[in-house]
C-alpha positions as CSV (number, residue, x, y, z in Angstrom):
1,M,25.7,-4.2,-18.0
2,K,22.9,-6.3,-19.5
3,T,24.4,-9.5,-18.2
4,L,24.4,-8.1,-14.5
5,Y,20.7,-7.3,-15.0
6,N,18.9,-10.6,-14.3
7,V,16.5,-12.0,-12.0
8,H,19.0,-13.2,-9.5
9,V,20.5,-9.8,-9.0
10,I,17.0,-8.3,-8.6
11,W,16.1,-10.9,-6.1
12,L,19.4,-10.2,-4.1
13,L,18.5,-6.4,-4.0
14,M,14.9,-7.1,-2.9
15,M,16.2,-9.4,0.0
16,L,18.8,-6.7,1.1
17,L,16.0,-4.2,1.1
18,T,13.8,-6.5,3.1
19,L,16.6,-7.2,5.7
20,A,17.4,-3.4,5.9
21,S,13.7,-2.7,6.6
22,Y,13.7,-5.3,9.1
23,F,16.6,-4.0,10.9
24,V,15.3,-0.4,10.9
25,G,12.2,-1.9,12.6
26,E,14.2,-3.9,15.1
27,A,16.4,-1.1,16.0
28,G,13.3,0.7,17.3
29,T,13.9,3.6,15.4
30,G,11.1,6.0,14.3
31,G,10.1,9.1,12.9
32,W,10.1,10.7,9.2
33,L,13.4,9.0,8.4
34,A,12.6,5.4,9.1
35,M,9.2,5.7,7.6
36,L,10.6,7.1,4.4
37,F,13.1,4.7,4.2
38,V,10.8,1.8,4.6
39,L,8.3,3.3,2.1
40,V,11.0,3.9,-0.4
41,A,12.2,0.3,0.0
42,A,8.7,-1.0,-0.6
43,L,8.3,1.2,-3.6
44,V,11.6,0.0,-5.1
45,K,10.5,-3.7,-4.4
46,G,7.2,-3.0,-5.8
47,I,8.6,-1.7,-9.1
48,F,10.9,-4.7,-9.3
49,I,8.0,-7.2,-8.9
50,I,5.9,-5.4,-11.3
51,R,8.4,-4.8,-13.9
52,D,10.4,-8.0,-13.7
53,F,8.6,-10.7,-11.9
54,M,5.2,-10.0,-13.4
55,E,6.8,-9.3,-16.6
56,L,5.0,-6.1,-17.2
57,H,7.9,-4.3,-18.9
58,G,6.6,-4.6,-22.2
59,V,2.8,-4.3,-22.0
60,S,0.5,-1.4,-23.0
61,L,0.6,1.9,-21.3
62,L,-2.8,1.2,-19.7
63,W,-1.5,-1.8,-17.7
64,R,1.4,0.0,-16.5
65,V,-0.6,3.1,-15.6
66,I,-3.0,0.7,-13.5
67,M,-0.1,-1.3,-11.7
68,Y,2.3,1.6,-11.0
69,G,-0.6,3.9,-10.2
70,W,-2.0,1.4,-7.6
71,L,1.4,1.2,-6.1
72,W,1.8,4.9,-5.8
73,V,-1.8,5.2,-4.2
74,V,-0.9,2.6,-1.5
75,C,2.5,4.4,-0.7
76,I,0.9,7.8,-0.5
77,G,-1.9,6.4,1.5
78,I,0.4,4.9,4.0
79,A,2.5,8.1,4.2
80,T,-0.7,10.2,4.6
81,A,-1.8,7.8,7.4
82,Y,1.5,8.4,9.2
83,V,1.3,12.1,9.0
84,V,-2.4,12.4,10.0
85,S,-1.6,10.0,13.0
86,G,1.3,11.9,14.1
């Protein structure tokens, strides 16, 4: 399995998530399900970027808490704004 886990596979997964999010938007779908899908896709892509492209998978706990914490704060903020505006 280690041979399949490389930057190219992660890049391909990120592109598929990006295309799926694009098509959700182009289809004109809305509501909780669309918002949740796009947020989860963004969260997964953010985790891939932090862990693999920024190469923070082996750093101290403080840096991981800062980076992943910021990602969660942004996603929760977006979800909160969606709930409050609806």
